[in-house]
MIVO-462335 format. One record per atom (N, C-alpha, C, O, CB): residue in one letter; y, z, x. Coordinates in steps of 0.1 Angstrom, whole numbers, plus 5000, padded with zeros to 4 digits. Glycine has a CB too. Layout:
<nuzas>
AYZX;...
</nuzas>
This chain:
<nuzas>
M769526863623;M768926853636;M769726943646;M770926943645;M768926713641;R769027013654;R769727093664;R769027053678;R767827043678;R769627253662;Q769927043688;Q769327003701;Q769827103711;Q770927123714;Q769926863705;N768827173717;N769027273727;N768227243740;N767027223739;N768627413722;N768927213751;N768327183763;N767427063762;N766327063767;N767527303769;G767826963754;G767026843752;G766026853741;G765426753737;G766426813765;H765826973735;H764826993725;H765426973711;H766427033708;H764127133725;V764826883703;V765426853690;V764626943680;V763426943679;V765226703686;Q765427013671;Q764827103662;Q765127053648;Q766227023644;Q765327243663;L764027033639;L764226993625;L764627123617;L763927223618;L762926933620;I765727113610;I766227223603;I765727233589;I765827143581;I767727223603;G765127353585;G764627373572;G763327453572;G762627463582;G764427243565;T763027513561;T761827603560;T760927563548;T760027633545;T762227743559;S761327453541;S760527413529;S759127373534;S758827343546;S761127293522;Q758127373525;Q756827333528;Q756727193533;Q755927163543;Q755827353516;A757427103527;A757426963532;A757926953546;A757326873554;A758326883523;L758927023550;L759427013563;L758527093573;L758427053584;L760927073564;T757927203569;T757027273577;T755827183581;T755327183592;T756527403570;D755327113571;D754227013573;D754626903583;D753926863591;D753726953560;L755926863581;L756426753590;L756526803604;L756126733613;L757726703585;K757026923606;K757126983619;K755826993626;K755626953638;K757827123619;A754827033619;A753427053624;A752926913628;A752226903639;A752527123614;E753126813620;E752626673623;E753326623636;E752726563644;E752926583611;V754626653637;V755426603649;V754826673661;V754626603671;V756926643647;E754526793661;E753926863672;E752626813676;E752326793688;E753827013670;R751826773666;R750426723669;R750526583676;R749826563686;R749626713656;I751326503671;I751326363676;I752226343688;I752026243695;I751826263665;A753126443691;A753926433703;A753126423716;A753626363726;A754926543703;R752026483716;R751226493728;R750526363732;R750126343744;R750126603727;S750526273723;S749826143726;S750926033728;S752126063727;S748926103714;D750425913732;D751325803734;D751125703723;D751525583724;D751025733747;A750425743712;A750125643701;A751425603695;A752425673694;A749225713691;K751425473690;K752525423683;K752725493669;K751725533663;K752425263681;V754025503665;V754325583653;V755125493644;V756125433649;V755025713656;L754825493631;L755625423621;L756225533612;L755425603605;L754825313613;I757525543611;I758225643603;I758825573591;I759625483593;I759225723611;T758525613579;T759125553567;T759825663559;T759525783560;T758025483558;G760725623551;G761425713542;G762725653538;G763125543543;G761725843550;E763425713529;E764625663523;E765725663534;E765725733544;E765125743511;S766725573531;S767925573540;S768625703541;S768825763530;S768925463536;G768925753553;G769625883555;G768726003555;G769226113556;G770625893544;A767425983553;A766526103552;A766226173566;A765826283566;A765126063546;G766526103577;G766426163590;G765226103598;G764626173606;G766126303589;K765025973597;K763925903604;K764125913619;K763225933627;K763725763599;E765425883623;E765725883638;E765626023643;E765226043655;E767125823641;V766026123635;V765926263640;V764426293642;V764126363652;V766526363629;V763526253633;V762126273635;V761626203648;V760826263656;V761326233623;A762026083650;A761726013662;A762126083675;A761326093685;A762225873662;R763326133675;R763826213686;R763026343688;R762826393699;R765326243685;A762626403677;A761926533678;A760526503684;A760026583692;A761726593664;I759926393680;I758626353687;I758826333701;I758026383709;I758126223680;N759826263705;N760126233719;N760426363727;N759926383738;N761226143721;S761226453721;S761626573728;S760426673730;S760426753739;S762726643721;A759426663722;A758226743723;A757126683731;A756026733733;A757726783710;S757326563736;S756326483743;S756426493758;S757426543763;S756326333739;P755426453766;P755526453780;P756526353786;P756926363797;P754126413786;R757126263777;R758126173781;R759526223778;R760526153780;R757926043773;A759626353775;A760926403771;A762026393781;A763226373778;A760826553767;Q761626393794;Q762626383805;Q763026233808;Q763926213816;Q762226453817;Q762326143802;Q762526003804;Q763525943793;Q763926013784;Q761225923805;A763825813794;A764825753785;A764225743771;A763125713769;A765125613790;F765125773762;F764925753747;F765925643743;F767125673743;F765025883739;V765425523740;V766325413737;V766225373723;V765125333718;V766025293747;A767325373715;A767225343701;A767925203699;A768925173705;A768025443693;V767225123691;V767724983687;V767724973672;V766724993666;V766824873694;N768824933667;N768924913652;N768724763650;N769524673652;N770324953647;C767524733645;C767124583644;C767924513633;C767924393633;C765624583641;A768424593623;A769224533613;A770724503617;A771324423610;A769224623600;G771124573627;G772524553631;G772824453642;G773924433646;G773024683636;I771724383646;I771924283657;I771324153652;I770224143648;I771224323670;P772124043652;P771623913648;P770423873657;P770323913668;P772723803650;E769523783651;E768323743658;E768623683672;E767923713681;E767523653650;T769623603673;T770023533685;T770323633696;T770123603708;T771123443683;L770823753692;L771123853702;L770023963704;L769924023714;L772423923699;L769223973693;L768224083694;L767124053704;L766724143711;L767524093680;E766823923706;E765823893716;E766323933730;E765623993738;E765523743716;S767523893733;S768123933746;S768324083747;S768124143758;S769523863748;E768624153736;E768824293736;E767524363739;E767524463747;E769424343722;L766424323734;L765124383736;L764524343749;L764024433757;L764224353725;F764524213752;F763724163764;F764624133776;F764124123787;F763024043760;G765924133774;G766824103785;G767023953787;G766323873780;G766324163798;H767823913797;H768023763799;H768323743814;H768723843821;H769123703790;V768123623818;V768523583832;V769823513832;V770223453822;V767323503839;K770423513844;K771723443845;K771623293842;K770723223846;K772223463860;G772523243833;G772623103830;G771723063819;G771622953815;G772323023842;S771023163812;S770123133802;S770823083789;S770223013781;S769223253798;F772023123787;F772823083776;F774323103779;F774623173789;F772423153762;T775223043771;T776623063774;T777023213773;T776723283764;T777422983763;G777623253784;G778023393785;G777123473793;G777423593796;G778223453772;A775923423797;A774923493805;A775323483820;A774823393827;A773523443803;Y776323553824;Y776823543838;Y776023613848;Y776223603860;Y778323593838;R775123703844;R774323773853;R773023813846;R772823803834;R775023903858;D772023853854;D770823903849;D771024033842;D771824113846;D769723923860;K770424053831;K770524173823;K769224233818;K768424153812;K771524153811;P768924353821;P767724413816;P767724443801;P768824463796;P767324543824;G766624433795;G766524453780;G766224603777;G765924683787;G765524363773;K766324643765;K766024783761;K764624823764;K764424933768;K766324803746;L763724733763;L762324763766;L762124793781;L761324893784;L761324643762;E762824723789;E762724753804;E763424883807;E763024963815;E763324633812;M764524913800;M765325033802;M764525153798;M764725263803;M766625023795;A763625133788;A762825243783;A761525263791;A760625343786;A762525223768;D761325203802;D760125213809;D759825353813;D760625433817;D760125123822;D758625403810;D758125543812;D758725633801;D758425753801;D758525593826;G759525573792;G760125663781;G759625613768;G758525563766;G761625663782;T760625623758;T760325583744;T761425493739;T762525513742;T760225713735;I760925393731;I761925303724;I761725323709;I760625333704;I761725153728;F762825343703;F762925363688;F763425233682;F764625203683;F763725493684;L762625163674;L763025043667;L763325083652;L762425093644;L761924933668;D764625103649;D765025133636;D765125013627;D765424903633;D766325213636;E764925023614;E765024913605;E764124793609;E764524683609;E766424863603;I762824823613;I761924723617;I761624623606;I761324503609;I760624783622;G761824663594;G761524573583;G762524463581;G762324363574;G761524643570;E763724473588;E764724363588;E764524263599;E765324163600;E766124433589;M763524273607;M763324183618;M762824053613;M761924053604;M762424243629;T763223943619;T762823813614;T761323783619;T760823853628;T763723703620;L760723693612;L759323663616;L759123623630;L758123653637;L758723553606;R760123543635;R760023503649;R760123613659;R759323623668;R761123403653;M761023713656;M761123833664;M759923913663;M759523983673;M762423903661;Q759323923651;Q758123993649;Q757023943658;Q756224023664;Q757623993635;G756923813660;G755923753668;G756123783683;G755223813690;G755923603667;L757423783687;L757723823701;L757323973704;L756824013714;L759123803704;L757724053694;L757324203695;L755824223696;L755324303703;L758024283684;L755124153687;L753724163687;L753024133700;L752124203705;L753124073676;R753524023706;R753023983720;R753324093730;R752424133738;R753623853724;F754424153729;F754724263738;F753824383736;F753324443746;F756224313737;L753624423723;L752724533720;L751324503725;L750524603728;L752724563705;E750924383725;E749524353729;E749324353744;E748324383749;E749124213724;T750424303751;T750224293766;T751124393774;T750724423786;T750624153770;G752124443768;G753024523776;G753924453785;G754724513793;G752324633783;E753824313785;E754624233794;E755924193788;E756024163776;E753824113799;I757024183796;I758324133791;I758624003797;I758623983809;I759424243795;Q759023913788;Q759523783793;Q761023773789;Q761323753777;Q758723663788;K761923773799;K763323773796;K763723633791;K763023533794;K764123803808;V764823623783;V765323503778;V765723413790;V766523463798;V766523523768;G765223293790;G765523203801;G764623213813;G764823133822;G766923223805;A763823313814;A762923333825;A761723243824;A761223213814;A762423483827;E761323193836;E760123103836;E758823183837;E757723133833;E760223003848;R758823303843;R757623373844;R757723513837;R758823563835;R757323403859;V756623563833;V756523693826;V756723803837;V756223793848;V755223713819;G757523903833;G757724013842;G756624113842;G755624093836;G759024083838;A756824213850;A755724313852;A755624393839;A756524403831;A756024413863;A754424443836;A754124523824;A754824653825;A755124713836;A752624553823;T755224703813;T756024833812;T755124933805;T754224903798;T757324813805;N755525053807;N754825173800;N755825233791;N756525323795;N754325273811;V755825193778;V756825233768;V756025283756;V755125213751;V757825113765;R756425393751;R755925443738;R756825383727;R758125393728;R755825593737;V756225323717;V757025253706;V756925343694;V755825373689;V756525113704;I758125373688;I758225443675;I759125353667;I760225313671;I758825583677;A758625313655;A759425223646;A759725293633;A759025393630;A758625093644;A760725253626;A761125313613;A761625213604;A762125103608;A762125423616;T761425233591;T762025143581;T762125223568;T761325313565;T761125023579;N763025183559;N763125233546;N762625133536;N762725163524;N764625263542;R761925033540;R761324933531;R759824953531;R759225013540;R761724793536;N759224893520;N757824903519;N757224783526;N757324673521;N757424903504;L756624803538;L756124693546;L755024623539;L754824503541;L755724743560;R754224693531;R753024623525;R753624523514;R753024413513;R752124733518;D754724563508;D755324463498;D755824343506;D755724233501;D756424533490;L756524373517;L757024263525;L755924173530;L756024043531;L757824313537;I754724223534;I753624143538;I753124053526;I752923943529;I752424243543;A753124113514;A752624033503;A753623923500;A753223813495;A752524123490;Q754923943503;Q755923843501;Q756123743513;Q756923653512;Q757323903499;G755223763523;G755323673535;G756523703544;G756823613552;G755323533531;Q757123823543;Q758223853551;Q757923943563;Q758823973571;Q759323913542;F756723993564;F756424073575;F754924053579;F754024033571;F756524233571;R754724043592;R753424003597;R752424123596;R752724233599;R753523963612;E751224093590;E750224193588;E749724253601;E749424363602;E749124143579;D749524163611;D749024203624;D750024293631;D749524393638;D748724083632;L751324273629;L752224363635;L752224493628;L752424603635;L753724303635;F752124493615;F752024623607;F750924703613;F751124823615;F751824593592;Y749724653615;Y748624733619;Y748824783634;Y748324883638;Y747324653618;R749524703642;R749824743655;R750724863655;R750624953664;R750524623663;L751724863646;L752724973646;L752225093639;L752625203642;L754024923640;N751325073629;N750925183620;N749725253625;N748825273617;N750625123606;V749825293637;V748725383643;V748825523637;V747825573632;V748725383658;I750025573637;I750225703631;I751425683621;I752425623625;I750525813641;H751225723609;H752325703598;H752825833594;H752125923590;H751725623586;I754225843595;I754925963591;I755825923580;I756625833581;I755626033603;V755726003569;V756725983557;V757726093557;V757326213556;V755925973544;V759026063559;V760026163558;V760426193544;V760926093538;V761226123567;P760226313538;P760526333524;P762026323522;P762826373530;P760026463520;P762526273510;P763926273507;P764426413505;P763626503502;P764226193494;L765726433506;L766326573505;L766026633491;L765926753490;L767726563508;R766026553481;R765826603467;R764526663465;R764226743456;R766026493457;E763526633474;E762226693473;E762026813482;E760926873483;E761126583477;R763126853489;R763026973497;R764427043497;R765027073507;R762626943512;K764727073484;K766127133482;K766227273488;K767327323490;K766327143467;E765127343491;E765227473498;E765827463512;E766427563517;E763827533500;D765827333517;D766427313531;D767927293530;D768627303540;D765827203538;I768527273518;I769927233517;I770827343523;I771727313530;I770327203503;P770627473519;P771627573524;P771627583540;P772627593546;P771227713519;A770427573546;A770327573561;A771027453567;A771727463577;A768927583565;L770827333561;L771527213566;L773027223564;L773827183573;L771027093558;I773527283553;I774927293550;I775527393561;I776627363566;I775127353536;Q774827503564;Q775327593574;Q775427533588;Q776327553595;Q774427723574;Y774327453591;Y774327383604;Y775527283605;Y776227293615;Y773027313606;F775727203595;F776827103596;F778227183595;F779127133601;F776727003585;L778227283587;L779527363586;L779827423600;L781027413604;L779327473576;N778927483607;N779127533620;N779527423630;N780427433638;N777927613626;R778827313629;R779127203638;R780527143637;R781127123647;R778027093636;Y780927113625;Y782227053623;Y783327153623;Y784527113627;Y782226973610;S783127273619;S784127373620;S784527403635;S785627433638;S783727503613;N783427403643;N783727423658;N784227303665;N784727323676;N782427473664;S784227193659;S784727073666;S785927013659;S786426903663;S783626963666;T786527083650;T787727043643;T788727153643;T788427263638;T787427003628;G789927133649;G790927233649;G792227183656;G792227073660;G790427353657;P793227263656;P794527223660;P794727213675;P795627143680;P795527303655;G793927293683;G794227313697;G794627183705;G795727153707;G793027373704;N793527113709;N793826993717;N793526863709;N793326763715;N793026993730;G793626873696;G793326763688;G791926753683;G791626673674;G793626633696;S791126853687;S789726843682;S789226983678;S788426983669;S788826793693;N789727093683;N789327223679;N790227333683;N791427303684;N787927243685;G789727453686;G790527563689;G791227553703;G791127453709;G789727693689;S791827663707;S792627653719;S791827613732;S792427553741;S793327783722;N790527653733;N789827623745;N788927513743;N788027483752;N789127743750;G789027433732;G788127313731;G786827333724;G786127243721;G787927253744;N786427463721;N785127473714;N785327553701;N784427543693;N784127553723;G786327623699;G786627693686;G785527793683;G785427833671;G786627593676;T784727833692;T783627923689;T783928073693;T783228163688;T782327883696;N784828093701;N785128233705;N786228293697;N786928223689;N785428253720;G786528413699;G787628483691;G788928413692;G789628403682;G787728623695;Q789328373704;Q790628313706;Q790728183699;Q791728153693;Q790928303721;G789628103700;G789727973693;G789827993678;G790627913672;G788427893696;H789128093673;H789228113658;H790728163655;H791228113645;H788228213654;A791228253663;A792528303659;A793628193659;A794428183650;A793028413669;N793528103670;N794528003670;N794327903659;N795227853653;N794427923684;G793027873656;G792727783645;G793227833632;G793827763624;G791227763643;A793127973629;A793628023617;A795128033616;A795728023605;A793028163615;N795728043627;N797228063627;N797927933627;N799227933626;N797628143639;G797227823629;G797927693628;G798327643642;G797927703652;G799127703619;H799127543642;H799627483655;H800727573661;H801827583656;H800227343652;A800327643672;A801227733678;A802427663683;A803527713683;A800527813689;N802227543689;N803327473695;N803727353687;N804527273691;N802927423709;G803227343675;G803527233667;G804427273655;G805427343657;G802227163661;D804127223644;D804827243632;D804627383627;D803527413622;D804527143621;A805627473628;A805427613624;A805227633609;A804727733604;A806627693628;N805527533601;N805427543586;N804027493582;N803727513570;N806527453580;S803227433590;S801927383586;S800927493589;S801027563599;S801527253594;R799927503580;R798927603582;R797527533583;R797227443575;R798927703571;Y796727563593;Y795427503595;Y794327603592;Y794327713596;Y795327453610;Y793427553584;Y792327643580;Y791027593586;Y790727473586;Y792127643564;I790227683592;I788927653597;I787927703586;I787827823583;I788627723611;V787227603580;V786327643569;V785127713576;V784527673585;V785827513562;R784827833570;R783827923575;R782627943566;R781527983570;R784428053579;E782827923553;E781827963543;E781927873531;E782927813528;E782028113540;I780727863524;I780627803511;I780427903500;I779527983501;I779527693511;A781327913491;A781228013480;A779927993472;A779427873471;A782428003470;P779328093466;P778128083459;P778127973448;P777127903446;P777728213452;D779227963440;D779227853430;D779227713436;D778627623430;D780427873421;A779927703447;A779927573454;A778527543460;A778127423459;A781027563465;M777927643465;M776627623471;M775627583460;M774727493462;M776127753478;A775727643448;A774827613437;A775027473433;A774027403430;A775027703425;T776227423433;T776527283429;T775927193439;T775327083436;T778027263428;L776127223452;L775627133463;L774027133462;L773527023465;L776127183476;C773427243459;C771927243459;C771427163447;C770327113447;C771427383459;A772227163436;A771827093424;A771926943424;A771326863417;A772527143412;Y772826893433;Y773126753434;Y771926683440;Y771226733449;Y774426723443;P771526563435;P770326493439;P770426423453;P769326383458;P769926393429;W771526413459;W771726353472;W771026223474;W770026213482;W771226453483;P771426113467;P770825983469;P770925933483;P770125853487;P771425883459;G771925973490;G772125933504;G771426023514;G771626013526;G773525913508;N770726123509;N770026223517;N770826303527;N772026333524;N768926143524;V770226333538;V770926423548;V772226363553;V773126433556;V769926453559;R772226233555;R773426163560;R774626183550;R775726213554;R773226013562;E774326173537;E775326193527;E775826343527;E777026373527;E774826163513;L774826433529;L775226573529;L776126603541;L777126673540;L773926663530;E775726543553;E776526563565;E778026513563;E778926573567;E775926493577;N778126393557;N779426333554;N780326423545;N781526443547;N779326193549;V779626483535;V780326563525;V780826693533;V782026733531;V779426603514;I780026753541;I780426873548;I781526843558;I782526923559;I779226943555;E781426733565;E782526693574;E783826673567;E784826723571;E782126573582;R783726613555;R785026583547;R785526723543;R786826743543;R784726493535;L784726813538;L785226943533;L785927023545;L786927083543;L784027023528;V785327013557;V785927083568;V787227013572;V788227093575;V784927073580;V787326883572;V788526813577;V789626833567;V790826853570;V788226663578;T789326833554;T790326843543;T790426983537;T791227003528;T790126743532;G789827083543;G789727213538;G791127283536;G791927273545;G788827303546;R791327343525;R792527413522;R792427563522;R793427633521;R793027373508;R791227603525;R791027753527;R789727773535;R788927673537;R790827823513;E789527893539;E788327923548;E787027923540;E785927903546;E788528043555;V787127953527;V785927953519;V785927843509;V786827843500;V785728093512;I785027753509;I785027633500;I784627683486;I783527743485;I784127523505;Q785427643476;Q785027683462;Q784527553455;Q784627443460;Q786327733455;A784027573443;A783427463436;A784427353433;A784127233433;A782827513423;D785727393430;D786727293427;D787227223439;D788027123438;D787927363420;D786727253451;D787127183463;D786127063464;D786426963472;D787027263475;L785027063457;L784126953458;L784626833450;L785326843440;L782726993452;G784126713453;G784526593446;G783926593432;G782926653430;G784126473454;P784526503423;P783926503410;P782526453409;P781726493400;P784826403401;E782126363418;E780726313418;E779726423422;E778626413418;E780626203428;L780226533428;L779326643431;L779426743420;L778326803417;L779726703445;R780526763414;R780726873404;R780126843391;R779726933383;R782126903402;T779926713388;T779326673375;T777926713373;T777326713362;T779526523372;I777226743384;I775926803384;I776026933391;I776526943402;I774726713390;G775527043385;G775627173391;G775227273380;G774427243372;G777027203396;T775727393382;T775427503372;T776627563367;T777627573374;T774427603379;V776527613355;V777627683348;V777027813343;V776127803333;V778427603337;G777327923348;G776728053343;G775228053345;G774528113338;G777028073329;G774827983356;G773327983359;G772627873351;G771427863353;G772828113356;R773327803342;R772627703334;R773027563340;R774127543344;R772927713319;P772027463340;P772427333344;P773427273335;P773427293323;P771127243345;R774327193341;R775227113333;R774527013325;R773526963330;R776427053342;K775026973314;K774326873305;K774926743305;K774326643301;K774226933291;E776226733310;E776926603309;E776226503319;E775726543329;E778326613312;R776426373315;R775926273324;R776626263337;R777826273337;R775926133316;R775826253348;R776426243361;R776926093363;R776226003361;R775426283372;R778126093368;R778725953372;R778025913385;R778225983395;R780325963373;T777325803385;T776525763396;T777425703407;T778625673404;T775425663392;L776925693419;L777625623430;L777925483426;L778925433430;L776825633443;A776925413419;A777225273415;A778425273405;A779125173406;A775925223408;D778625373397;D779725373388;D781025383396;D782025313393;D779725503379;E781025463407;E782225483415;E782525343422;E783725303423;E782025593426;L781525283428;L781725153434;L782225043425;L783024973428;L780425113441;F781625043413;F781924943403;F783424963399;F784124863397;F781024963390;K783825093398;K785225113395;K786225063405;K787225003402;K785525263393;K785825083418;K786625033429;K786824883428;K787824823431;K786025073443;L785724813425;L785724663424;L786424613412;L787324523413;L784324613424;I786224673400;I786824623388;I788224673385;I789124593382;I785924663376;E788424803387;E789724853384;E790724853396;E791924833394;E789625003379;E790224883408;E791024883419;E791124753427;E791824743437;E790625003428;R790324663422;R790424523427;R790024513442;R790624423449;R791724463425;E789124593446;E788724583460;E787624483461;E786924453451;E788224723466;S787424423473;S786424323475;S785024383478;S785024493485;S786824223486;F784024323474;F782624363477;F782524373493;F781824463498;F781624273471;W783024283500;W782824273514;W783524383522;W783124423533;W783324143520;T784624443516;T785324543523;T785024683518;T785224783525;T786824523521;S784524703505;S784324833500;S782824873498;S782524983498;S785024843487;V781924773498;V780524793495;V779724753508;V778924833513;V780024723483;Y779924633512;Y779124583523;Y779124673536;Y778024703541;Y779624443527;P780324723540;P780324813552;P779524943550;P778824993559;P781724843556;L779624993538;L778925123535;L777425103536;L776625183542;L779225173521;Y776924983531;Y775524963532;Y775024933546;Y774024983550;Y775124843523;M775824853553;M775324823567;M775424943576;M774724953586;M776224703573;N776325033573;N776425163581;N775425263575;N775425383580;N777825213581;R774625233565;R773625313559;R774225443553;R773625543552;R772625353570;E775425423547;E776025533540;E775725523525;E775825623518;E777525533542;I775225413520;I774625393507;I773325323509;I773025263519;I775625323497;T772525343498;T771125283499;T771025153492;T771925103485;T770125383494;R769825093494;R769524963487;R769524993472;R769924903464;R768124913492;S769025103468;S769025143454;S770425143448;S770625093437;S768325273451;N771425193456;N772825193451;N773325053449;N774025023439;N773725273461;V773024963458;V773524823457;V772824753445;V773524683438;V773224743470;R771524783443;R770824723432;R771424773419;R771624693409;R769324753432;D771824903418;D772424953406;D773824883404;D774124853392;D772625103407;L774524863415;L775824793413;L775624653408;L776424613400;L776524803427;V774724583414;V774424443410;V774024443395;V774424353387;V773324373418;H773224543391;H772824553377;H774024563368;H774024503357;H771824673375;K774924653372;K776124663363;K776924533363;K777524503353;K777024783369;G777024463374;G777724343375;G777124233366;G777824163359;G777824293389;L775824223366;L775124123358;L775224163343;L775224073335;L773624123362;E775224293340;E775424323326;E776724283321;E776924223310;E775324483324;E777824303329;E779124263325;E779224113325;E780024053316;E780124313335;A778524043334;A778623893335;A777623823327;A777523693327;A778523853349;R776823893319;R775723833311;R774823743319;R774423643315;R776323753299;G774523793331;G773523723340;G774023613348;G773223543354;G772423673331;N775323593349;N775923483356;N776423533370;N777423613370;N777023413348;Y775723493381;Y776023543394;Y777423493398;Y778123563406;Y775023503404;K777823383393;K779123323397;K780223413391;K781323433397;K779323183393;I780023463379;I781023553373;I780923693381;I782023753383;I780723573358;V779823733385;V779723853393;V780523843405;V781223933410;V778223883396;L780523723411;L781223693423;L782723723421;L783423783429;L781023553428;R783223673409;R784623693406;R784923843403;R786023893407;R785023603394;L784023903396;L784224043392;L784324133405;L785024233405;L783024093384;F783524093415;F783524173428;F784524123438;F784524153449;F782124163434;N785424043433;N786623993440;N786323923453;N786823953464;N787524113444;M785323833452;M785023743463;M785423603460;M785623563449;M783423753466;E785623523471;E786023383470;E784723303465;E783623343467;E786523323483;S785023193458;S783923103453;S783123053465;S781923023463;S784522993445;T783723043476;T782922993488;T782023093493;T781123063502;T783922953499;D782023223488;D781123323493;D779823333485;D779023413487;D781823463492;Y779723233475;Y778523243466;Y777223243474;Y776423333471;Y778523123456;K777023153483;K775723143490;K775623263499;K774523323501;K775623013498;R776723303505;R776623423514;R776223553507;R775423633511;R778023443521;F776823563495;F776523683486;F775023683482;F774323783483;F777423683474;L774523563477;L773123563473;L772123573485;L771123643484;L772823423466;N772523523496;N771723543508;N771623683512;N770523733516;N772223453520;F772723753511;F772723903514;F771823973505;F771024063509;F774223953514;L771923943492;L771124013482;L769623983484;L768824073483;L771523973468;R769323863487;R767923823489;R767323893502;R766223943502;R767723673491;K768123893513;K767623943525;K767324093524;K766424143530;K768723923536;H768224163516;H768024313515;H767424353502;H767424473498;H769424373516;D766724263496;D765924293484;D766724353473;D766324453466;D764724383487;C767924303471;C768924353461;C769124253450;C769924283441;C770224393467;Q768524133450;Q768824033440;Q767924063428;Q766724083429;Q768523893446;L768624063416;L767924093404;L767723963396;L768623883396;L768624203396;P766623953388;P766523833380;P767523823369;P767723923362;P765023823373;F768223713368;F769323703359;F769023683344;F769823703335;F770323593363;K767823623342;K767423583328;K767423693318;K767923673306;K766123513328;E767023813322;E766923923312;E768323963308;E768424033297;E766224033318;Y769323933316;Y770723973312;Y771323873302;Y772423893297;Y771523993324;R770723753300;R771323653292;R770723663278;R771223583269;R771023513298;Q769923753275;Q769323763261;Q770323833252;Q770123863241;Q768023843261;
</nuzas>
């Protein structure tokens, strides 16, 4: 994503992205509700911002709410606001995100994680446009808000399971956009790499703790100071500003399947810039999880790729890290996907022969965490049937 003067640009030239850009331009002119689906990290919020930036509401507020990151008891107040004294800690009236987005756009991310009760409250708002704050006796004035929602879950499956309201689905699904995963548009990888490389190289440097001598690292002086190291610091330390990816490293990055999509790619490039030992990144600068898939002499490597679940499993089993400290934060921050967690649970159940209590011990959790662990797996559709592992 590139943002110039408030305009958000989707980066890439693949056919899939070209079609997506055209669709964004078409629907931006209307106020119709939009449902964006796609894998975690594929860029659903970027697409939502692109729609907003190309719309007549571009100069108004764009308010993003992560429905999965806020408990239900707080989400109602976060969306609708509350009045003074409505609950403990409500010392003053507070406007909600829907009110703050009046005349603008609200982006409801992870809509599939919203509870049924909150779905009912949201449905009423979508039908009437009226906001009733928590603790208020009367309904407030109607608002003019465009709603864009996103999820990485299959809402039709959730409807069949009784976890998502069908009437809310049809309210949100006026226009449906599917964001393709990065592995289906590999032609865009070099352009994305260059964008993130420029972004982090220009914001990382020795000058004032963030970049070159003048704070942007983009002009000649900033580059010179960045290349020469800390002028006023340790004369023996050398600082490198990563400027380029060597062809063999680029081939490896393009061959990698990127299960975490664009977010994973961004994290990898940021890490390479921060830990760079030279200005041109070589293939051996890449981590082992990236190098095990790539090309040698123009031919694909044949060895089995060590999956992300393998890496996580190793941390839990060999390095004795806890599931709650090494896996749970990554998932909640959307750095790994539901598929990664399911693969990890699969490996645990194989080792434990289908016994979740043994999995609990393998993943270094307390016995008192048993219900919490199963509730987490059920809520995020990561619980696997244990019987097949007992055969």
